[in-house]
LOTIVEX-298864 format. One record per residue: x, y, z of N, C-alpha, C in turn; residue in three letters. Coordinates in steps of 0.1 Angstrom, whole numbers, plus 5000, padded with zeros to 4 digits. Atoms other than C-alpha are relative to their C-alpha. Layout:
BEGIN
XYZXYZXYZALA/...
//
This chain:
BEGIN
500749895014329484785241498649905000MET/501250085006326584485235499250025010HIS/500649924993325284625269499650134996ALA/500549885005324984955253498949984985LEU/500450015012323984835221498349965005ARG/501250034999320884645236498950125008LEU/500349864992320184995256499750094991ALA/500249895007320185225226499849964984LEU/500750005017319585075192499349885000THR/501250145002316884805197498850114998ASP/501449955007313884945179499150005002PRO/501150064997311384735192499450065009ARG/500449924986310984935223499650124995PHE/500549854997309585305227500950065010ASP/498849974992311885335256500949905005ALA/499450124997314685105265501450085013CYS/499149944990317085165296501149885006ALA/498950104987320484995316500650115005VAL/499549914994321885155341501050074996PRO/498949885004323785485333499150034984GLY/500449955011321685505298498749964998ALA/501349984999318385585288499950054984LEU/500149935014317285585247498349974996ALA/501749995004313685705234499650004982VAL/500349985015312085635200499050125001GLN/500649864997309985935189498349965006PRO/501450024993306685775204500450045010ALA/499849984988308185805238500850175001ALA/499549835003309486185229500050095011ARG/500749934988307286355247500049985015ALA/499850084986307686135279501050095003ALA/498550004999311286205276500050155008LEU/499849855001310786605272499450005016ASP/500750024989308186565301501050015011LYS/499250034991310386405325501550105000ALA/498949894994313386625321499450125000ALA/500149844995311886945324499550005016ALA/500150004985310886805358501249995006LEU/498950004993314686775364499949915013ALA/500450074990313986515386501349965013PRO/499150024992316786475416499949885007GLY/500050094994317786205439501549924997GLY/498550135003320685915440500049944986ALA/499650095010321685725412500550114986GLY/500149955013322385855374499250084997SER/500649895002320886135358498849924987TYR/501050065009319485885331499349925006ALA/500350094994318685655357498650045009ASP/501149924994316485915376498650014986ARG/501149965012314886035335499449885000LEU/500750155003314085625330498850025009ALA/501249994991312385645362498650115000ALA/500849905003310585935354499250004988ALA/500650025015309385865320499349855006VAL/500750124995308385495334498450045008GLU/501549994991305985665362499350074991ALA/501349955009304285875336499249934993ALA/501250115010302885575319500649954988GLY/498950055011305885495293500549895006THR/499350104995306985145295501449964999THR/499149955004310585155297500849845000VAL/499350125000312484815285501349995004GLN/498850024992315284695306500549874997ARG/499850165005316884395288500849965008PRO/498950084988318484105311501249994995GLU/498449975003322084155310500649895000LEU/499150104999323083845325501350035003GLY/498550024998326883835323500450124998THR/500149845005326684185307500750095010LEU/499649894989328084495329499750114993VAL/500149875004326484815329499550045014ALA/499950004987326985005360500450164998THR/499249875005327885385364501050005016VAL/499249984988330685395392500150125011PRO/500249884992330885675419501450025004ALA/498949984996334285615433501049914989THR/498750075009337785505418500249875000THR/500250164995337385165435498949944991ALA/501350055006333885125421500549974985GLU/499650025016335785215386500849914997ARG/499150115008338384975386499349875002ASP/500750174997336084685400499050004985GLU/500750045012333584755370500949974989ALA/499250065007336584775345500349894999VAL/499450124997337684445359498649974990ALA/500950105004334284305353499749984984ALA/500249995015333884455317501049884996VAL/498950065006337084295309499949854998ALA/500250204999336083915322499250004989ALA/501150055010332983925300500750004982VAL/499650025013333583775265498650084993ASP/501249945005331184025248499749934987ASP/500450085013331483845215499049885000GLU/500450104994330483525231498450005003ALA/501449974994327283675247499450014985VAL/500749945010326283815214499649894990ARG/500350115006326483495196498949935005LEU/501250044996324683315222498550075001ARG/501249995000321983515228499450064985THR/500449975013321483575188498949875000ALA/501150145000319483195192499350035009VAL/501050004991316383175204499949935012LYS/500150044988315683095242499549884997SER/501450134999312982835234499949964983ARG/500050085012313482635202499949834997ASP/500450144997312682255190501749964999GLY/499050115002315181985191501350034988PHE/499049985013316481995156501150134999PHE/499849885007316782345151501650015010THR/498950014987319082345188500949934997THR/498550124998321382085181500650004985PHE/499250025014321882065142499750154992PHE/500249905010321082415127500750135011ILE/499749894993321582675156502050015002SER/498849994998325482565165500950074988PRO/499349945011326482695129499650084998TYR/501349915007323682905118500550185007SER/499749894995324883165142501550094997ARG/498849945008328183215127499650054986TYR/500249935011326583275095499450075000ILE/500849844992324583535113500950114998ALA/499249865001327883725120500850024989ARG/499649975013329483655090499150104990TRP/500449915004326483805074500150185004CYS/499949854997326384115095501750085002ALA/498549965003330284145089499850034989ARG/500149955014329284215055499150054996ARG/500849905001326584455059498649954997GLY/501150055002323784185048499150055012LEU/501349984990320184285065499249855004THR/501050125001317883985079498950004989PRO/501050055011315384075053500549984986ASN/499350105011317883995027500149855002GLN/499650144997318783665042498149915003VAL/501350045001314783615049499749994984THR/500550055015314383675008500649904995THR/499250155007317083405000499449935002ALA/500550164992315483155023498750014991SER/501250015007312083235003500549964983LEU/499550075015313983204968500349854997ILE/499750114999315682884978499149895003THR/501350064999312382764990499149954988ALA/500850015006310582814960500949944988LEU/498950065008313882684938499549855004ILE/499950144998313482364959498249944997ALA/501750075005308982344949500449974988ALA/499550035017310582404913500549844997GLY/499350155002312482084917499349895004CYS/500650094997310381904932498649964992ALA/501150005011307581974906500549924988ALA/499650065010309481784883499949884998THR/500650175003308581434891501249925002GLY/498550105002312181304887500650025013ASP/498550044988314781144916500350145004ARG/499049884998317281434910499050125004TRP/500949884996314381654915499550045014GLY/500050024988313481544946501250015010TYR/498450024992316981484959500150155001VAL/499349875000317981834951498550075009ALA/500849964995314481954964500350015019ALA/499450004988315481804999501050045005GLY/498349944997319081935001499650155002VAL/500149875000317382304993499250025009LEU/501249944989314582285016501150025016LEU/499249974987317182235045501050144998LEU/499149875002319282515033499250125004VAL/501049914997316182725030499650045018SER/500550004988315382615067501250085008PHE/499149924992318882725079500350114997VAL/500449875004318583055062499050075005LEU/501049954991315283085080500350035015ASP/499650004982317183035113500950135001CYS/499149895000319783285102499550135002THR/500749855001317483595095500050055015ASP/500549974989316383575129501150035012GLY/499049994993319583525144500750114996GLN/499149865006321283815124499050115010LEU/500549884990318584015138499950055012ALA/499949974984319083975175501650035001ARG/498849974998322683975168500750134999TYR/499449874999323184295153498750115004SER/501649944997319384445166499750084990LEU/500649925014318284495132498549935000GLN/501550045001314384485135499450104994TYR/500749915009312184645112498549945000SER/501550025001308484655106500049954988THR/499950065012309284515074500549865002LEU/499550114997311184255085498949925010GLY/501250064993308284135111499049974987ALA/501450055010305984125080500349874992TRP/499250155004308483885062499949895007LEU/499550144993309383675090498749935004ASP/501550094995305583635099499349944990ALA/500850125008304483515066500549904991THR/499050075007307283385050499749834998PHE/500150154996307483065065498449934993ASP/501550045005303782995055500349954984ARG/500149995016304483075019500949914993ALA/499650125006307382835015499749865005LYS/500350094996306082575032498849944993GLU/501050005012303082585010500550004988TYR/499349995013304682664980500449814998SER/499750175004306682304984498949905003PHE/501250105000303282134990499649984986TYR/500649995006302082254961501049924986ALA/498850045011305682164940499949845002GLY/500250154999305381794954498449974993LEU/501250035009301881804943499749974982ALA/499649995017303081894907500549884994LEU/499150085002305781654909499449884998GLY/500850144998303281364915499349984988ALA/500849985011300981484888500649954989ALA/499550035010303581434864500349844999ARG/499850134996303881064876498849935001ASN/501250064996300281014876499250005010GLY/500750014984299681044912499250125002ASP/500749874998296981294919500050005017ASP/500149984984297581404957499750115002VAL/500549864997296281764954499049995011TRP/501049974990293681674979500849945014ALA/499150054991296481515001500850155004LEU/499649875000298281864997499050105008ALA/500849934994295182065005499949985013LEU/500650044983294281845037501650055008GLY/498849974991297981875050500150185001SER/500049854997297782275046498750035012MET/501049944996294582275059499849975018ILE/499950054986295282075090501150105006LEU/499149954996298682285095499450095006MET/500749854992296682645096498749965011THR/500550004990294382505119500449985015CYS/499550004989296382375144500850135001ARG/499649834994297982755142499150055005HIS/501049884998295082925145499249955018ILE/500950074991294182645177501250085011VAL/499049934992297682795193500250135004ASP/500849874995297083115188499350045005PHE/501149964992293783145201500350005015ALA/499750024985294582995230501250105009PHE/498749904989297883215241499250124995ASN/500849874997295583515232499050025010GLU/500950044990292883395253500650015016ALA/499550044984295083315284501050095005ASN/499049974995298183515285500050115008HIS/500249924989296683775305498450025007ASP/501250024992293783605322500450015016ALA/499849984984293483675359499849845009THR/500150134988293783365385500549884990ALA/500050065012295283185355501149885004ASN/499150104999296482875368499149855000THR/500950125004295182495368501349895005SER/499050135000296882135378500749974987PRO/499350035014297382085343501450074998THR/498749895003299682395338500949985010ALA/498950044987301482285375500449894993ALA/499250185005302081905357500950034989LEU/499449955012303482085325500850055006SER/498849904994305682325347501049885006GLY/499350124994306981985366500449934988ARG/499650045013307581835332501350084998LEU/499249915006309282125318501750005011ASP/498749994993311782085347501149895002SER/499550115003313181745337500450004985VAL/499449935013315581805306499349924989GLY/500550085006314381505287498850034997TRP/501250025003310881545288499550114992THR/500149885009311181925274500149994986VAL/499550065013312881775240498949944997TRP/500850115007310581515240498450064997LEU/501549954998307181735244500350114988ARG/500149885014308682005215500249884991ARG/499950105013309481695195499049954993MET/501250075003306481515192498950094993ILE/501349905006304181815181500350054987ILE/499849965013306381835150500450134997LEU/499849895004307682205150500550024985PRO/499849975015308682375120501649924994ILE/498450064999312682225127499549854991GLY/500250105000311481875129499049954988GLU/501250025014308581885102501150034987ARG/499249965011310882065074501449885000TRP/498850125000313881775083499049914997ALA/500750115001311081495081499550014986MET/500450025017309781645047501150004989ILE/499350025010312981705031500949874999ALA/499650134997314281345041499049924990VAL/501150095005310981185027500150024986LEU/500149985016311281364995500849974992THR/498850065007314681274987499749864999ALA/499750185005313980904993498749934996PHE/501250045000310380844991499050084989THR/500949985012307180944969499550115006THR/500649904995305281264977499049955005PRO/501150084994302081044985500549985013ARG/499550054987304280905016500350155007ILE/500049894990305181255025499050075009VAL/501349964991301781385029499549885008PHE/500550124988300681065046500850055014TYR/499349994986303681115071499450135007ALA/500549854991302481505075498949975008LEU/501450004991299081435081499949895014LEU/500050084988299681145108500750085009VAL/498949934990302381345124499550125006GLY/500449894996300781655124498750015009CYS/500950024990297681535136500149945012ALA/499950024987298881375165500450095008PHE/499849914988300481655176498950155002GLY/501149904997297381885171499149945012ALA/500750064992295581645190500750005014LEU/499349944986298481675217499850115004TYR/500349884992298181995224498850045003THR/501549904999294482085219499649955012THR/500250074990293981795242500650065011ALA/499749914988296081965270499550125000GLY/501049825000294682315264498550015004ARG/501649994997290982205267500249975014VAL/500150064992292182005296500350135015LEU/500049864999293782355309498950095004ARG/500849885003290982585301499249935010SER/500850044988288782315323500150005014LEU/499849994988290282325352500850095007THR/499649894995292082665356498550065004ARG/501149905000289882945373500350124996LYS/499449875010290783225348498750094996ALA/500949865003288683545341500550054990THR/499649975012289083615304500050195000ARG/500549834999289484035301499450014987THR/500749985017287984205274501050014986ASP/498950005015291384235252500049854996ARG/500050115006291183875250498950004994ALA/500850015008287883865239500050094989ALA/499649955013288384125213500549944991GLN/498750055011291383925201499349884994ALA/500850115002289083595200499150054984LEU/500549965010286583815179500650054986ALA/499249965014289083965155500649834992ASP/499850145010290383595146498949914998LEU/501450065003286783505141499950024985ALA/500449945009286883675110498550004994ASP/501150025004283483685110499250134994SER/500449865006281283945088499050085011ALA/500949944992278683995112500350115012VAL/498749924994281484125133500150144994LEU/499549875006282584375107498950064996ALA/501249914998278884485101499750075010TRP/500949964987277784545134501750085011THR/498749964988281684645150500549925010GLY/499550114990281684355172498849965010GLY/501350044991279484155200499250135003PRO/500849874994276784385213500350025014ARG/499849904988277484625240499649965017PRO/500750054987276984465277499349905002GLY/500650124998275784145265500949905009LYS/499150054994277083885289500649864991ARG/499450095010279183615277498949885001PRO/501050165000277283255265500649925001SER/499550125002277982955271499949944991ARG/500550075010276582825242500950024984ALA/499549995013279082955217500749924993ALA/499250085008281582705209499149874996LEU/500950115008278582455206498850084988TRP/500949955006276682675187501149994982LEU/499349995013279882735161500149854997ALA/499850105002280382345164498749974989ALA/501150055009276782275154500050094983ALA/500249965015277082535124501449924989GLY/498950065008280382365111499649844998ALA/500450145000278882015115498850014987VAL/501049985013275882105092500549994990ILE/499249975011277782275065501149874996VAL/499050115010280681995059499349875002ILE/500650135003278181705068499250014987GLY/501250025013275581815040501050004991GLU/499350035013278381885019500849864997ALA/499850145001279881515021498749934997LEU/501450085004276181385019499450014987ARG/500349985011275081554989500949984991SER/499650005011275781554955500650144998ASP/499849845006277881814939499050074995PHE/500549935004276082104934498349995003GLY/501250044994273082024956499350125004SER/500449874994270882324968499750015018PRO/499850044985271082145003501150045009TRP/498549894997274382265006499950145006VAL/500349835000273082625002499550035015ILE/501149964987270382595030501250005012ALA/498850014989273582415051500750115003ALA/499249905001275682705042499150125010ALA/500849904995272682965055499949975013ILE/500050054988272282765086501350035008GLY/498149974994276482805093499850145000TYR/500049905000275983135088499650075011ALA/500549974988273283175115500449955012GLY/499050084987274982935138501250085006PHE/498649935000278383145133499350115006SER/500549854995276383495141499749995013ALA/500649994986274683355173501349965009ALA/499150054992277983215184501150145004ALA/499049874998279983555182498950095004VAL/500949904993276883775193500450045014SER/499449954987278683805227501349955001ALA/498350034997282183805244500349905002PRO/499450175001284083485238500650015013LEU/499650014988284583455274500449905009LYS/500550124993283783115283501749914995GLY/498750124997286382855294500949954981ALA/499650095013286482685258499850114987LEU/500149905010285782995234500950044989ASP/498649975009289383005221499649914991TRP/499950135012288182675199499050104990LEU/500549915011285682935182500450024987VAL/499349965007287983065158500349864991PRO/500150135008289282715148499249934992PRO/500950105006286082545144499550124989VAL/500449925011285282845119501049954989PHE/499050055010288582755100499749894994ARG/500250115007287882425099498749994992VAL/501150015010284282445085500150094987ALA/499749945010285482705061500749934989GLU/498650095013288782475042499249885000TYR/500550175005287082155047499149994991VAL/501150045010283882255029500550034983THR/499249995011286282395001500649894994VAL/499650125004288182084999498949904998LEU/501350095007284781884997499650034987VAL/500649955009283382094973500749964984LEU/498850005012286582054952500049884995ALA/499850175001286881684954498949944994ALA/501850005005282981644947500250044982LYS/500249965012283281824915501049934990ALA/499450085007285781594902500349984984ASP/499949915015286881794871501650035002VAL/498449974997290581874866500450165002PRO/499449844995291982194882499450045011GLY/500749984989289282174908500650015014ALA/498950014992291782084934501150115003LEU/499049854998294582334928499750104999PRO/500749864998292182584924499550025013ALA/499950004985290982514960500950005007ALA/499049944989294182504973500950154997PHE/499749875003294982834957499150095011GLY/500449914990292082964977499650035014LEU/500050044983292482815009501350065005VAL/498949944995296182935009499550194998ALA/500449855000294883315000499050045014ALA/500749984991292283285027500950025014VAL/498950014985294983145054500950105000ALA/498949875000297283415045499450135009TYR/500749894996294683675055500049965018HIS/500150054984294283435086501250045008HIS/498549974995297783465094500650155005TYR/499849864995298183835088499050065013ASP/500849944990295383905114501049955014THR/499450084987297383635141500950125002VAL/498849945000300483845134499550165007TYR/500149874994299084215140499250005011ARG/500250014988297284115170501349965009ILE/499050024994300183965184501450115005ARG/498649884994302684275178499150105007GLY/500849914996299584475196499750094995GLY/500749915008298384645168498449974998SER/501750005003294484665154500449874995SER/500350095011293084355135500150064988ALA/500449965011292384395100498950065003PRO/501349935005289984705089498649935001PRO/501850075003286084605090499550004985HIS/500549995013286184725056500549884991TRP/499750085004288484445048499349855000LEU/500550164999286584125063498850034991VAL/500549935004283784335047500049924984ARG/499850085017285084265012500249884999THR/499950135006286483955015498649905006THR/501250094999282883835030500249935015GLY/499950114989284183645064500049884995GLY/500250165002284283305068498849974993HIS/501450055002280583285067499650034985GLU/500049935014280483495033500749894990GLY/499350085014282883255013499649875004ARG/501050155002281582935024498750024994VAL/501049985009278083075013500050034986LEU/499749995011279483174982500549914988LEU/499650125008281382884975499149924998THR/500950105003278582654975498750064992VAL/500749975013276382874954500849984988VAL/499550035013278882884929500049844994LEU/499650175000279182494932498449934995ALA/501550074999275182474929499550094984ALA/500349935013274782744899500849974986VAL/499150025013277982674877500049834994LEU/500050155006278482354855501549955007ALA/498750014993281382134868501350074994ARG/498849955005283982234845500350205000ASP/499649894996283482584852500050055017ALA/499849974989283682564890501650015001PHE/498449955000287882574887500250115000PRO/500049875007287682884869499450075013VAL/501049874993284983084895501149965015ALA/499150004988287382904926501550104995LEU/498949895006290383084906499750135002THR/500249874998288683394904500050075013ALA/499849984991287883394936501250005007LEU/499050024993291283294952501050134994ALA/499649905004292583554931500150175009VAL/500549884995290383844942500449995015PHE/499750024987290883754980501750055002VAL/498649954999294583774973500950094998ALA/499149844999295084104960499550065011LEU/500649904986292684254985500849995012VAL/499550004988294484115014501649994998VAL/498549935004298184154998500150135001LEU/499749815003297484534992499750035015VAL/500149944984296284615028501249915009GLU/498950084995298684375042501250094998SER/498749885007301684565025500050115005ILE/500049874997300084875031500550015015ARG/499749964985299984825071501549945003PHE/498950034996303184645074501150084998TRP/499249895006305184915056500150125004VAL/500649855001303385195074501149995013SER/499249974989304885335106499449945009SER/500650014986302185235129500149825003GLY/499850134998303084835120501049995014ALA/499250064989305084645151501149954996PRO/498350105007308784525145500249975014ALA/499750104990307984255166500749854991VAL/499550155007309783905155499949875012HIS/500250134993308983535170501250005008ASP/498950084992310883445199499549875006GLU/500850124991308783155213500649894990GLY/500050135008308982805199499449994985GLU/500049965017308882785160498649884998PRO/501450045006305282685143500249884991ALA/
//
């Protein structure tokens, strides 16, 4: 039965087949009609011949890994008896439960959550609950946890830690429910892609509010933690997009990594030290319950900084030692991740221009100029405006050619660092009440836009439209606007301006994001890799 479920009811694929069964979604109906009109002959079942004809016509036919499951079309009585015996030998329900869990997960999730969360997923499936409902329950639980943390009382911190773990269990359950019952949807993909960040960053805000009640201002640490986490993720996404379809994609570093993955304990160690979401949320929950918000953020900053340096250093070594040729698709993905206004106005890098070896260095130079001047100058100094103009010029030069260099995948993360850290420095130097919380809100809104871009690209759909990047200014436009506001406004008015900018960006990107993710063109993809 589960082999048939995989073949007939998985909505993620335009066409899906196992021996003896073929199913198509509306997007592949024309290919099926064409294949059926040809009436292909030959050996094998008619469904198998149709599947081959559909694939030969250029439509990808997904053939799920069956493992111990059985799917066959017997031609004789003996083959039928053999097939029936093989089906009877399979524990269909056990296979469904086992495959409901991600093939790659963190240590904490694998050994402390999944052994029982899969049964919660089955319980939900048998009662008609959907993954989207479980995802929403996880978000609500996390928001309640953030509210408990915001009380600033010890009971609130303990309750927040417990609820955060409950939220994570539900977060694992929703994906397992989707895989168990094959309930994938475009709306579910959007919720799955964005709610994890909303939950985590809301909890950071709750901790900062709770600390403020006790006279400890940790908003800068909360914002720093969010910046570090977002920049770390954009490094992961940019590297993967730049390399997953590169040709001659080998290196000694990658070979060493493969050998390490063949040794069990090194696999788990390497997954744990980068603080994936399971380990990270467990650490946050325990430290919240027993320590203070300041200690939570210190631990986050140290742990995530180490994980970011470890993964980035390994990827830089791979990029420098592998002989890979970047594809046009990869270069376009990096250009989209850049969120650069110059690309929105011109439609992309100049056609036919050769890749530049200086792209990363131009981007880094611009980032150093604007962050360095913001750190050096007093709040409101016109020199910071000049630095922001220089940053815009360097950024435009960096993306004027296709990003096909060995390290060009670092260009989008450099832009993220420049924008987010500049906002943090200006808010901290304003030194007025509300500046850092307003900066937190602005970075959160912009980060949502960047995560939305990532998941559109990962789903194989187009990046956000150019009008959206133009409307929100691109990274260089927002940097320039922020430093101009700091220069022309009084200190007390700066938090209000940041709040207004945050609300504007949030409204524009949320409306467009919701429109896209509930549309028929959105991809029904769910994260099957290692958790972020």
